[in-house]
MITI-552899 format. One record per residue (C-alpha): x, y, z. Coordinates in steps of 0.25 Angstrom, whole numbers, plus 2048, in hexadecimal, padded with zeros to 3 digits. Example, Ala and Ser with C-alpha at 12.3 -4.5 7.8 and 13.67 -1.06 7.14 Angstrom:
<rs>
8317EE81F/8377FC81D/
</rs>
This chain:
<rs>
801800800/80780D7FC/809818806/805827804/81282F802/81483C80A/81F847807/825843814/828835811/835838809/83A841814/837838820/83D82B81A/833822821/82581E81F/81B828825/813824830/80781B82C/800810831/7FB806826/7F47FD830/7EB807835/7E880D827/7E37FE823/7DC7FC830/7D480982E/7D080781F/7CC7F8822/7C47FC82E/7BC806825/7BA7FB81B/7B57F2826/7AC7FC82D/7A7808825/7A4810833/7B3811835/7B381A82A/7AB825831/7B382383E/7C0826837/7BE82F82B/7C183B833/7CE836839/7D583382C/7D683781C/7DB82F810/7E9838812/7EB832820/7ED824819/7FD821817/7FA81680C/7F481C7FF/7EC80F7FD/7E581180B/7E3820807/7DC81B7FA/7D4812803/7CF81C80C/7CB826802/7C481B7FB/7BC818808/7B9827809/7B58287FA/7AC81C7FB/7A5822807/7A382F802/79F82B7F3/79681F7F7/792821806/788816806/79280C802/79980580E/7A880680D/7AE7F780D/7B97F0805/7B07EE7F8/7A97FB7F7/7B78037F9/7BE7FA7F0/7B37FC7E4/7B380B7E8/7C280C7E7/7C28057DA/7B880E7D3/7C081A7D8/7CD8147D2/7D48147E0/7D48067E4/7E28037DF/7E780E7E8/7E28077F4/7E97FA7F1/7DD7F37EA/7D17EC7EE/7D97E17F5/7E07EB7FE/7D37F2802/7CD7E4806/7D97E180E/7D87ED818/7CC7E7820/7D67DB824/7DF7E482C/7D57EA835/7D67E7843/7C97EF847/7C17F9841/7BF7FF850/7CD80584F/7CA80C842/7CB81A848/7D981684E/7DE813841/7DA81F83B/7E1827847/7EE81F843/7ED822835/7EA831838/7F6832841/80082B837/7FA83582D/7FD841835/80B83D838/80E83B829/808849826/81284E830/81C847829/81884D81C/81785B822/82585A827/82A857819/823863813/82886C81F/83686781B/83586A80C/82E87780F/83A87D817/84387B80C/83A882802/83F890801/8328957FB/82B893809/82E89B815/82E894823/82189B827/81A89681B/81F88881E/81B88A82D/80D88E828/80C882820/81087982B/806880834/7FB87D82B/7FE86F828/80086C837/7F387283A/7ED869830/7F385D837/7EE862845/7E0864840/7E0857837/7D984A83A/7CB84D835/7BF85183D/7BC84D84C/7B384284E/7A4847852/7A084485F/794846869/793851873/79484787F/7A384A883/7A285987F/79585B887/79B855894/7A885D892/7A186A890/79786889C/7A38668A5/7AA8728A0/79D87B8A2/79C8768B0/7AB8798B3/7AA8878AE/79D8888B7/7A58848C2/7B088D8BF/7BB8828BC/7BD8868AE/7BB8918A4/7B7891896/7C3897890/7D089F895/7CB8AB89D/7CE8B9898/7D08BF8A6/7C48C98A4/7B88C48AB/7AF8CD8A1/7B58C6895/7B58B989A/7A78BB89D/7A48BD88E/7AD8B3888/7AF8A8893/7BE8A9892/7C78A7884/7C3899880/7CC88F87A/7CD88D86B/7C789B869/7CC8A7861/7CA8B4868/7CC8C2862/7CE8CE869/7CD8DA85F/7CE8E9860/7D38F585A/7E28F885C/7E68FE86A/7D88FA870/7DE8EF878/7DD8E2872/7EB8DE876/7E88E3884/7DC8DA886/7E38CE87F/7EE8D088A/7E58D2895/7DF8C5893/7EC8BE890/7F28C389D/7E58BE8A4/7E68B189E/7F48B08A1/7F68B68AE/7E88B78B4/7E18AE8BF/7E18A28B5/7ED8A38AE/7EF89B8A0/7FB89C896/7F88A488A/7FF8A887D/7FF8B6878/8038B986A/8088C8869/80A8CC85A/8098DB85B/8118DE868/81E8D786E/81E8CE87A/8258D8883/81A8E387F/80F8D9883/8168D5890/8168E4893/8078E4891/8068D889A/80E8DE8A5/8058EA8A5/7F88E18A4/7FC8D88AF/8038E28B8/7FB8EF8B7/8088F68B2/8069018A9/80B8FC89B/81190B898/81A9098A4/81F8FB89F/823901892/82990E896/82F9098A3/8289148AC/82590C8B9/82590E8C6/8289048D1/81A8FF8D3/8188FD8C4/8258F68C2/8228EC8CE/8148E98C8/81C8E68BB/8268DD8C2/81B8D68CA/8138D48BD/81F8CF8B5/8228C58C0/8158C08C0/8148BF8B1/8228B78B1/81D8AC8BA/8118AA8B0/8198AC8A3/81489F89D/8068A489D/8098AF892/8108AA885/8128B687B/8168B586D/8198C3867/81E8C0859/8198CC851/80F8C8845/8108BA848/80B8B183D/7FF8A783F/80889A83F/81189E84A/8058A3853/7FF895851/80B88E853/80E896860/801895866/801886864/80E88686C/80988F876/7FD88687A/804879879/81187D880/80B88888B/7FC88488C/7F8892887/7E9894889/7E78A0881/7EE8A7875/7ED8B6872/7F28BC865/7F48CB863/7EF8CC858/7EA8C584C/7EE8D1842/7FC8CE844/7FC8BF842/8038BC835/7FE8B282B/8038AE81D/7FD8A3815/80889B810/800897803/7FF8A6800/80C8AD7F9/80E8BB7F4/8028C37F0/7F98B77F4/7FA8BA803/7EE8BA80A/7E68C780F/7E88CA81D/7D98C8821/7DB8BA81B/7E78B8824/7DF8BC830/7D58B382C/7DE8A782C/7E58AC839/7D88AD841/7D38A083D/7E1899840/7E08A084E/7D289A850/7D788D84C/7E388E855/7DA892860/7D288585E/7DF87C85C/7E6881869/7D8882870/7DD890877/7D689D875/7DD8A686B/7DB8B586D/7DF8BD861/7E08CC861/7DA8D3855/7D98E2850/7CC8E784B/7C98F083E/7CC8FF83E/7BC902840/7BB8F884C/7BC900858/7BE90D852/7B1913854/7A9908858/7AB8FA85F/7B28EF857/7AA8E4851/7AD8D684C/7AE8DC83D/7BA8E4842/7C38D9844/7CF8DC83B/7D48D582F/7CA8C982E/7BC8C5832/7C18B7834/7C68BC842/7B88BE846/7B38B0840/7BF8A8847/7BE8AF854/7B68A8860/7B68B5868/7B98C4863/7BB8CF86D/7BC8DD868/7C18E8871/7BB8F6870/7C1903876/7B790F874/7C3917879/7CA91586D/7BF918863/7C1924859/7BA93185B/7B493A850/7C293F84C/7C7931849/7D0931855/7D0927862/7C692E86C/7CF929878/7DD923877/7E491C881/7F2916880/7F1908884/7FE90688A/7FC912895/80291F898/81192389B/8109238AA/8159178B2/80991A8BB/7FE9128B5/7F29198B2/7E890F8B1/7DD9128A6/7D39098A2/7C990A896/7BE900893/7C08F7887/7B38F0882/7B68E187F/7AC8DD874/7A98CD873/7A68CF864/7A68C0861/7A58B486A/7A28A6863/79E8A0870/7998AB878/7918B8877/7978C6873/7978D387B/7A08DE881/7A68E288E/7B08ED892/7BF8EA899/7C88F589D/7D48F6896/7DF8FD89E/7EA901894/7F490589E/7F58F68A1/7F18F1894/7E68E989B/7D78E689A/7D08E58A7/7C28E28AC/7B98EE8AE/7B68EE8BD/7A78EF8C1/7A28F68CD/
</rs>
């Protein structure tokens, strides 16, 4: 029986992984009991068979079942069908098909045979991919980033392959969900990672695993400050969890200055200009020591204009190696994407790139089972003389479509007056004095979309001196 050669066969110098007995046993099981086909059809495909004859037989079985659904698949019907199609010789002839049933230990193990076949097929595909990578790195017409992009696509396909999951009744899920509801009612667990803001958590129930969350606003309204306040609450609050923060706009050092200001109630301008009194310096040092003791809870990546492939790769490492429970990205407009299949003037428009980026981030959130909180700018009209809306999300309408939750920030004090100028302007980084002059202004948080909840709006106070959002105290 001839085997199906792959590009890697010549490079590895040995027979690729396969299990001929499993292939024979699976095909024989189907011929003995038709119901077996329904059990294994979502587990393997014709390409998973190493022997070309076995692939032809599998394809013949699928073809017969498709073309003549009322006919039972057995040795006689399959032989006649493949003869009519001219593929009987490829299968090794009628005698070989008849011999398949002689080597079946039991049809009960058909799913197990299919798993063996699929596992070996996956290994052969990895061998094949390694050979293609080796050839690509010596191809001077391809850059390293293009090769990485192609590898990422192939690996993603491999991770998601194997057909659809089998259907099931709701018995197990029902019991699990009821238990989870009881645990939440007893205060034992929460739905998602708490934002640290009671009002926000009341609306959204925490940031839930596998969700893509968008925080959007005009420049200088405070979207980075809100994201950072939430991240600091998660990493260093009452129930600390590890989080990852991709800062594509500002350096890691600038981000840590904001963390120190936020966590230690230290005027940010004092940190930047060095004008600190003894009390301010003591607060900074105490805060730095506390942050240092819990440094592993905040992982920062500050490569500017990072590409999508690197973000996905490092996010996977953060979750796998550090148990990260939430990922922040500041911001989507600075993520680079280049389709390796597009060259020269055929490059994609930016809105098409952003569509791919947002869809990829949603898929990544589902893959890693963590919330991804991504910042986004709104169009110039959004928030200029009216509150921002979902339609104002910049670069692509697919961001709204892909997101599970969209939060829009509205600052009425930054609206334009009749002369086209901002009616009230305040430097987000505070004044020049080392004596903190604590000023707070209300920022409206608009829950513009929530796939699994209601929309609404509420206010949080933004303390610009500390680059910090706080709950509004109610008396």
